[in-house]
N, C-alpha and C positions, 0 to 999 in steps of 0.2 A: 591578665585575661585573653589578650592575646597567646601568649602561649600556651594556655589551656584550649582555647578556640581551634590551634595549630594541632593539638593531641589530638581534639576529636574530629576533626575534618580529616585526620590521617586514618582514625580509627574507622571512619564510614567510607572513605573516598575508595572508588576501584573502577572498573570498567565499566562501559555502557553502552548499549546497541546502538551503532548509528542509523538515524533516522534521514529519509528523504525529503528536501525540501518542498514541496508543493509549489506548482504556477502559480503565480498571484500577481494580477491586474487590479491597482486600485479603483475605484468609483470613481466619476468624476467628483471635483471638488477637493478630493483629498489630496494632502502629502504623500510621496510614496517615500519610504524610507528605507526601502529595501529589507534584507534578511540580515540577521546577524550572522558575524561568521561563523561556524561551528566543524571543527575538525571530525574525520569516523573516525571511531573507535572499533575496536578489532575483538573484544573480550564479550562473548555472550553468556549471560549468567543464566544457562538452561543445560540442563544434561539428561541426555538421554540414556538409558540402560543399555538398551539394545537386549538381544535375547533372554539372557538374565533377568531383563526387567520383571518375566512372569514370576519366577522363584522369589522376584523381591514382594509379588503382588500375593502368592502363598504364605509365604510367611507374615506377611501383615495382617490375613485373614485371621492363621492362626493366634494373634498375638491380639487379635479382637475379640477371639474365644476366651484367651487368658483372662483380657481385662479389655472389660465390655463398656466399663465406667466412663463416664465423660472427663474432661478436665477439670481436676479440682481446683478452680481458682481459689475458694474461698479457704480452703486449706493451705493453700501452701502460702498465701498470707499470712493468715493465724500464725502457721510454724515457723515462716520469715520471723514475724514482728515476735513470737515469744521468745524470752531469755530462760534457756535451759542450763544446767547445772551449776547457776552460780550459788547454789544453796543446795545442802543436802535433800530439803524436802521439796527441792521442785517440781520433782518426777511425780510428786504422789499430791501435787493438790489437784483437786478437781478437775479444772478448765484443762491442766496438762494432762491429764488422764483422758478425758473425752477425745482432745486432740490425737493423742497416740490412739485410741481405740479407731477413730475416725482414719487415722493413714491406715492402721493395721486391716482395715475393713476396705478401702482403696486396692491396697498391693494384694490382697487375699490369695485373687490368681497367682501373683507371682511365687506367694509366700509359699502356697500349696505346692507349685511346681518344685520350687526349690525343696521343700521339705522330701518330696518325693525321690528327686535327685540325690539328696544328702541321704537317706536312705538306702538309695540305690549302692552308693559309693561304700556305705558300711557294712552292708547287708553282703554283698557279694564276695568281695573277698574274703570274708568270714564262712560263707556258702562254701568256697571254691575251695579254703583249706580244712573245713570237717571233710569236704567230698574226697578231698585228696588223700587225707588219711584215714577215711573210711575203705576207700579202694585199695590202700595200701593192707588195710587187714582181709583181704578177699570178699569185702563187704561191697555192696553198692557197686554190684557188676564186675567188680575187680578179680573175680576167680575167673577164669579162662576154660569156662565150664559154659555150652550152649543147652538147654535142654531143646530140644524138638517138638516144633507146633504144627498144627495143619494148617494153621493162617499164617506162617511166618514169612510165606513170599509176600502175602496184603501187605504186611506189617511193615518189610523192607520197604515195598514200593511207595507206601504214605511216609514213613520217616524221610525216605531219599527227597521223594516230594516236598514236604514239607520244610527242608534243611534247603533243598534248591532254592523254593520261593523264598524264605528268609534272608538267604544269602543274595538274591536280586535285591531286595529291598535294601540291605546294606551297601549295596552296589551302588545304589540310585544316592541313596544319602553319601555317602564315600565320594562320587562325581559331585554333589550338589557342594558338601564342603569344598571338594576341589577349586571349584568353578569360582567359588567366594573367593576363598583366599587369592587367587589369580586373579581376580577380577580388582580387587583391593591393591594388588601390587602393582596391577598395570596402570590404574587410576592414580599412584602414587608418583609414579616413573613420569606419567603424563602430568603430573600436577606443577611442575617445574614449569611448562611451557605456558599456563595459565596463569600462575602468579608472576613471569615475565611479560606477559601482558598486560596481566592488570598494572604493573609498575609502568609500562611504557604507555597505557591509559592515562594513568594519573599524571605523569607527566604532561603529556598531550594538554589534559585539564587545565591546570596550574599553569600552563605555558598562553593556554588558549584565553583564559579570562581574560589578563589585563588588556589582549587584543580586542576582546567583545566591550569592555568598559569605554576603551578609545572609542570605536566605532559608534557607539551611544553619543558619546561628548562631539565628535565630529560630524553626528546627523544635523548638529543645532545649527550645523551651515549653510543645509537643506529648508531649514525654516526660514532663517536668517534672509536667504536670499532668493524664497517665496514673498517673503513681507517685503524685503525692496524693491524686487520687481511690481508690487502693488505700488507701491510706492511712487515708484518711477513713471508709474502707467496712471498715475492717480487722475487725470483726465478721464480716460476712457473706463476707467474702475469708478470713482463718486462719481465723476462729474455725468456718466451716462447715467449711474443709479439716479442722481438728480433730475435728470433728462426724463427719463423712465416716467418716475414720480409724476411731473408737472406736464406732460405730454399726454395723461390721460385727459387732461382737461384742455389742453394747447392745441395738440393735432385737429382734437374734432373741430374745435372753432377756427383754425384758418383751412381745414378743408371743406368748411362750409363756405367760407368767403373764396376760396377758388373756385366752389363747385358753382357759387353766384358770380364771378366773374365769368365762368364757360357761358353759364346763362345769358347773360349780357350782350355777349357774340352770338351764342344760337339766336337771340332775339331780333340782334340787325337779321340774319339770314331770312330768318322767315318773315320780317316785314319786306325786304327787297326780293323775295320770291311770291310772297303775296301780289306787291305792286305789278311784276313783270310777268307773272301770271294771268292777272287780272286784263292787262291790257293784251296780250295776246288772244284770249276768251273772246274779249270784248271785239278786237277787230272781224274773227270770223263771223259772228251773233250777228254784227253790224252788216255784213256782206249777204250773208244769206234773208235776214230781214229786208233790205232791198230788193232783192231778186224774187223773193215771195210776196211783196206788196206790187210789184210789177206783173207776176203772174196774174195776181188777184185784179186787178184792175183792168188786164185784157180779157181776162174771163169774164167780167162784170160784164164790160162793153159786147161782147157777144150775146149775151145771154139777156141784152136790151134790145135785142135785133126783132123784127118782126116777127119772124118766123117762130118765135116763144110763144106769140100772141095765139096762135093756131090751140084749137082742141087738144088734139093730140098729143101738142109737144109744153102744153102750157103748166101742167103738172109735173112734170120733169125739169122742166127750167126751173119751177120755184121750189122744187130738194136741192138743186145744185146749188141755187143763189142762197139759200138758207145756210148750206156747208159750207161756202166761202169764207167764214168767219174763223174756220178750224185752220186756213193757211196763213200761220203766223207761228214766230218763235215761241218754243218756250223757257227757256233758260236766258235771261237777262241780265245779263254781268256789268250793262250801262250805268245799271242804278244802284248799284253796290257801293257802300261812303270808301273814299280813299283810305290812304294809312302813312301820308307823305308827312305828316306833323309830329306822329309817333316816331318812324322813321329817323326825323332831323334832331330831335331829344336822344334819340338814342345814340345817335353821330356824336351828339356834344358829350353824352356820359364818355363816347368809347375814344374820348381825346383826352383821357387819363387812362393809363395803362394799368388797371388793376390789380392782374393777375403778375405783373411787376411787383407792386407795391406787396401782395400776398407772398410770394416768394423772396425777400428781404424778410418777413418776418420770420417765412421759414430757416431764411438764413443765418438770423440773428438769435432763432433756439438753438438751431445746431451747432452755432460755437459754443455750448454751455462747457462743454469739457474744456475747452481752449481756456474760457474763465477762470475754471475751476486750476488748471496748471497755474496760470499766471496769478493766483490770488494765494494759492499754497505753497509757492517756491522758496519761500523765505523758512516754513515750517519742514520741510523735508528732511533737511539737513541735521536738525535736532534730534527728527525721531531718527535716523540714521546711526548718529553718535551713539544715542541709549541702546539700541540693538548690539553695537560695538561694543561695547560694554557691557552686556549683558551676556555676551559671548564669553569675554574674558575671565567675567563672575565664577560663570559655569566651570569653566576651563581650573580658576584657583582652588575653586570649591572640589573640584573631583581629586586635583593632588593632593591635599589637604587629608584625603578620608585614607585609613590605614588599611587600606587594601594591599598596597604593594610589599608594606611589611608583613602581613599575615599570610601573604602567597610566598615570599622568601622564606620566612618561619618554616611552613608547610614544605618547601623545596628541600632545605635543608636535612628536617626528619625524616620525608621521603629519600632523599640520599642513603640516609644513615640506613635507615628502614632494609632498602635493597640491599646494600651490602652485608647487614646482617643473615639475610636471608639466604644470600647468594652461598656465605660462611656457611652457614649451619645445613644447608638442604642437603649436601652430600651425607651427613652424618643422619639426618632423617631416612633417607634410603639408605642407610647401612642399616638401623635400627629396623626399617621397613623388612630387608634382608630376613636380618635375625627370625622376626616374628614370621616373613613365608615359610621358612625354613622349620621353626617349629612347629607351625601347621600344615606343615607337608610330611615331618614325621609322624602326630597324630593320624593324621589320614594314611602313611603306609604303615603304620601298628593295624589299623582295619585292615589294607591292603593284605597284608601278610595273614593274618587273620582268614580275609577270603581265600587265599591261595591256597592256604590249609585244606578248606573245605571245597574248593571247587579242585582243588588236586586229589581229595580224599572220594567224592563223588565219581571223579572221573575214573580214576583207578580200581574203587569197588565198584564202580556199574561195568566198568570193561572186563576186570580180572573177574568176575563172580559167576562162578559154575555151580547151576544149581543141583550136580549130579554128586559135586565133590562134597565130604562130610566135614564139617565144623573143625575137625583135627586136620584134615587133608587140604582145607583152603588152600590157594594157590597165593606166588609172592605179590603178584600186583594186587590181588584183594586184599590178603594182610597189609602190606604199604600205605591201602587207601585205608582203613581201617585207622592204623598208627595215624595219618594225615587229620581224619577227624577226631582222633583225638589230641592231637598237636592243638588244633583248632580250638577247642575247647579247654585247652590250657592255657594259651595265650589270651585265650577271651578272659578267663578267669584273672589274667595276669595286668591285662590293659585298660579292663572297660572301668574301673574306677577311677585310673588317670582320664581315661576319658571323659568320663561324669563329671568331674572337678573341673575341668576346664568347660563344657556344657555351660555347667550351674555358675560358674562367674560369667561367662560372657553372656550368658540367658538373662540372668538379673540385671547387666550390666547395659547391654545393648536393647533390652525391651523397655526398659524406663528411660533411655534415653529415645527412643522413638514415641513413646506413649506420653513422656513428660516435655521432651523438649519439638523434636518433627511435627508431630500432630499440631499441636497447640502453635505452632511456629506459621505453619501452612494457614490455621484460621485467624491468625492473629491474635489467640487468647492468651498466648506470652508477652506479649507486648501490653494487654491489657493490667498484667499482674506487677511486669514491671513500671507502670507508669500508676501504682496504687501509692498513694500520697503517706509519706514518711516511712516507705518501706525500707528503703535501701540507705536511706539518711534520715534518723528519726527527728533531726531539727529541721528539714526540707520538705515541703508540701512537692514540688516536682524539681526531681532527683537533674533531668537534665538541664533544666534552667537554672538552677543553682549552679551547675558547674560550668557553664557558660557566662551566664550574666553574673553571677554571686546573686541572685536573684529567685530566689525558690518560687514566687507569687508569681511568674509568668507562666501563663499557660502554654507550656511548651513540652509534649510529650512524646514517649518511644513511637507511639504507634502512628503519631500525627506528621512525625517527621518521615517514618518510613514511606506511610503512605502517600506523603506529597512528592515524594524521592520518586516512587514506585511510579507516579504521575510524570515524571521529566519535570516537575517544577524547579525553578529557581532556589539555588541555596537559600538567597536574601528572605525567599518568604518562606523555606519549608524551616530554616532555622530561626525564623524572627530575629535577623540580625540589625532589624531598626533598634532595637534596644542597646546597641553598640553605638551605630551611627546610623542618623533617622534619613533616606534619600528625602523623604518629604518636603525636607528644608531647602533641599538641591530644586526641586521639584514644584514648588507653592509658586502658583499660576500669578497670585496679586503681587507676588517677590517682584516679578517680571514686568508684569504687565502695567502694571501705574503709573510708571513715569510714559510709556507708550500713551495708554487712555488718556492721560492730561494733554500730552502735546498734541493728540489727535481731537480732543475737544474743544482746543483753542481755532481749530482751523473756521475762520469766516469766509462768506462768499458772497459776494451783492451782484444779482443780476437784474438788476434796476434799469442797465444798458439796453434790455432786449426790450424791442419795439415791435410788438405785433403785427400792428396795424394801425398809420397816422389817419390825423383826422382828414386827412384829403381823400382817403383809400374809403371812410366810413361815409362821407359826404357823398361820393361816386356813387356809394349804394344806396342814398336817401335819393338821389337825382334819379335812377332807376327806376326805383319804386315810381317816384310822379309822372315817369316818364307818356302815360295815357294809354298803355297798351289795354289796360283793361277795359277801358271804353270803348273799343272795337265792339261793332254788332256780328259776335262770332256767329250768331243763329243765322243771320241772311244772307253772308257767305255760304254755310252750309246748305241752307235749302236751296239756294241758287243751284248749289255743286252738285246737288242730288236729284236737280229735274233733267228729264228729256230736252233733246235740244228743241224740237218742235212740238206742238202739241196734239198733233196727228200724225199719222205714220204715212210719211207722202209716198210712197209705192201704194198703200193700201186707199190713197185718197183718188190718187191717179189709177186705178185699175177700177175704182168705184166709178169715177168720171166717164171712163171709157166703155162700163156696163149699163149706163144710163143713155149715153150717148148712141147705145145702137139700139134703144128704145124707140129713138125718133124714127121720123122718117127719114129716106135717104135724101141728103141736098148737104148745100153748105153747111146748114148747122151743125150739123152730124159731123161733118169734116174738120169744122174749128173745134169742136168741144175734144175732138180725138187727139188735134195738136197742141192744144192746152195740156191733155193729159201727159203728150211725150214730152213736153217742158217741163212739168213737175218730176218726172222721173229722171228726167236730166238733172235737178235742180238737185235732187235726193242723189244721184250718184256724182255730181261732182262737189258739192257742198256739204249735205249733210253724213253722208258715209265717213269725209274726211275729217268733220268733226270728233264724230265716234272712234275713229280708227287710228288716223294719222298720227306720229310718233309726237309731233309737236304739241300737239291738242291736248291728247291722252297726258303727255308727261306735266303739260300746265293744268291742267284739272288736277291729278296725282298730287304734284306741286302743292296747288292751291290748298289742296285739302289738307296735306299732312303739316302745312306751314300754319295753317290757321287753327288746327288743332291744338298744336306747339304752342302755341300765344296761348290759347284758351284756358291750357294747364300753366305757362307761367305765368300768366297773369292772374290766374286764382290765388288770393289773397297776400299778393306779393308783398304787400306792407307788411302786413304781419310776417312773413317770412325774411325780408330785409331785415326787421325790428328784432327778431331774435337772432339772425347772424350776427350783428351789431353788439348785441348782448353778450352774446357767447365770446366773441373777442374782448368784450370788455370785461367779461369774470376771469377769461384765462388771462388780462393784462394786469387785472387789480391779483390775481392769485401771484404772479410774478412778483409785481411790486410790495405788497404787503404780506403775504402768507408762505411765501417761495422760502422765508429763514425757515420756517416749521419744518418744512418738508427736507430743508438741507440737513436741518440739525438731527431730524430722525436718519434719513442718510447717511451722515458722517456717522451717527451712532452705528448702525448696521455694517458700515464701512470699519469703524474700529473694532465689532465684534470679528470680523471676517479676519482681520490681521491678530486678534489675541485669539480667535478659532486656530490660527497655525501652532500658536504655543501650545494651545491645548493640545491637540491633537500629538506634537512630538513629545507633552509630559506624558500624554497616554501611552502613548508609542513606549515610551522609556520606562514606564510601571509595568506594563503587559510583557516587555521585553526583560527587562529585570526578574519578574515573578515568576516568567514560563523558559527564557531561553539563556539568557546571562549566567554561566555557572549551573546550568540545568543538573541538578543533585543526580540525575538516575544511576550514575557511579556508586552514589552511598547506597541505593536500595540492591546494587548489583553487587557490591561486596560483604555487603548482609548476607544478600543469596547464595553468594558464592561458599562464603565461610557454613554456616550455617545449613542450607538445604543442600549444598549441592560435595561439602568436605566432608562435613560433621554426618550429615543423615545420608544421602545419595552413597558417598564414597565408603565411610566408616558401618555407619550402623545399619543399613541395609546388610552392606559386605559379612560385618561379625554376624548379622540375627540369622542370615541364610547359612553360615558358617555352623553356628550351634544347631541351628533348624536341621543340618542335615548329618554332622558328628552326634545329634543326641539320637535322631531318629535308628540311625545305623548301631547306636550302644544300647538301646530300648533294643532292638530285635538280638541282640547277639543272645538274652535269656533265651528263647524259644532256640535259636538256633546251638545253644551247649547242651540242651534236652534231645534236640532230635540228633545229633552227631553223636554223641555218647550212645543212644539206643541205637545208632545205623550201624557204629562201629561196631557190635555185638556181632552183626550179619556179613563183616569182612573181615574181620582180625580171625585168624588160626586159631583153635581153641588145642585146649592142652587134653581134655577129655570131652566124650559127648553121649551123647542115647544112643544105643546100641538095643536094639529089637530083635529077639528071636520069635519066629511065627511057631515054633513047635513047643515052645515054653510060658507058660503062663503065671502070673501072681507073683512074679518076680520082677514086679515093677520095670519091669524093661533093661535091669541092670545083667549084663554077665558077668562071671567070676572072672577075675583078674587071668586066671591060668589058662584061659582058653585063647583069649587073644593078645597076651603078654603087655596090657593096655591098662594103666590104673584106673579105676574108678570108684569114686568116693561112693560113700552109704549115702543113700536116697534120702534124705532128713524133710523135705517138703515137697510136694506137689507143688508150690508155687516158685518161679523161678524169679531169682534175687539181683539186683542189678549187679 
């Protein structure tokens, strides 16, 4: 079986076109196995005929006119499967008669054309023989006499023109035939370079395949190294995954506890700010209250003076007396409740550093990767040993494959084939030289005829004298006529030989083009070859029967050719899994079962992680019962929003001074004005600082902010603390009781990641074997080279163009013969001529011979013969 596979690969293998590898970067999380090493091949299975390709297209169009029918797949299948000649009556069977008629119908164009060619071969020599014998008897224009006609010059010009045109067409045909002949010779001479290139590429192909296979096997180390890297970093990998899953509940709980610890510190600062700010504001308002009280007392004493009892001052004094109640402070900070008890409780709470306890919980939780490392240390060594054994198993299995033996056998056959070709190629060139020489001789036959025709036209045209009589024509003109007759004679001699060659090459080359080249191009030829039981009546698929001895395998010529045309791997194209199944080597479960079992035994215990101990929880409860929610925040905010005094002292002083001006001049007026000035002084020295001085403004602002912060903090403080403790307890319960489930899930994901590396490796190997390892583009190239280039482009196109040019020239020899014989009569020197005497009539233009000493035959017909 291996030997037959070698022979088949030798049949298919050839050159391939090099392909440039694209720049590739693997996506994140995937393994980079690089590119399978591939050498550059020199051979290109493509042929550009150049300028002669125009002639090839013309010939293809002519063949389409001769044979417009589509490729007869069914007919060829039936003819190939039908048994002819086994008995005398086979040809007379109805089904065989029908097949014969169908074949004749398909080939009717070639048959008719070949029949015309055979008719040409048979009749033209016979006509030439009869014509020669007729002229020898002075008939058919053989007599050396030319009757004078009035339109003789017109006829001579027409015959010369027609002959010249026919000669030009024959010349074009000769050039086409010569170009095709030379093209075929040139391609044969260059074929050696193409053959050597194919052998060179084939050796590269065979030598490169083992290196590609070794590269695939060695890339297992990339997978193993990545798996070992993850195993060595089991803490950052698996531990981090477990930590991330648990952290979805643990971190928010710890963050809430840490936030509450910060709230405790902020509460202490706010209570201290309230206490200090209230003291500052109380000091300022008490001093202002004392001064206002003193001013009000002195002003009341002044109003009790007897001067106020006078009729003119009584009403004014009463008005002033009634407004004295306005001289008092408005914001009374002395009456606000203290916060010393709450501050004392908060200080007691802060004796325990809750933030430090929460940070310990963070640190314990962040040690999860280290816990994973410590608890999985014993399992890692077992997994590493499993990975090493997998690598050795892959290497052993690969070496057991018969690849090396097959490649060695192929190399032996390749070397023998190359030696055989090198030995016999000079013989091929020698035979091609004989062919080229024979075709050149055929072209020279036509060239000889053309030389006679061209010389006859040249001499006849140049030497013709219209004033000379037929019997007195010059030597040059007579020579031209002789050349024309010689050309006609050689045409009779050579035409049938040329037509024999044309018919043979036409039937052969035309059918090769229609039955091989065209169906090969559209793959119909492969469909015929893939017909079940066609090439072997016992095998459904011939190719599978040859390779695998199993004709039921769906392996067809068309599929192999198409796959190789797409440069797929030979393993996929030829279905070599029937010889050795690579899936056994790439079976994931075969490699990952042991790894999965080891990973599933990983047990991780996180019960040592304590997020927040009981002291921290009790500290939170003490904070919630510190009493800050009992502070009268509305009283504080009310006093903060009040003005310093009940009345604007400046307005009061101005009003008092205006009232004093209404009194009679005297001591009472002056006293009231003095009190107004005192009030202005109190406003400027005490009220304005309380409203604008940085000390009091800052105290008021701090008091405002602190009270509002305390109000926000105390809002549902007990509920908030209980929620924090509940969240911490839930997270701790997750770690203690439900972490195992999370660990199992993350361990499975971790196992899937490790196994995923093997899946990537096996998938990459499968793709590489399918598309890159031993890519069988050389198989398609060698088929294209043998059929499309050698047979069709080199041979068939050249042969078809040769018979097309030669046949066209041969066909135009017939009109050329007629015109040459007709025209020669006007160039050759005649023995007799028509002589006219204007003084004599009725003698039909003949003079008696004694008058001129010229022999004049008796006129027997008014119509001149040839």
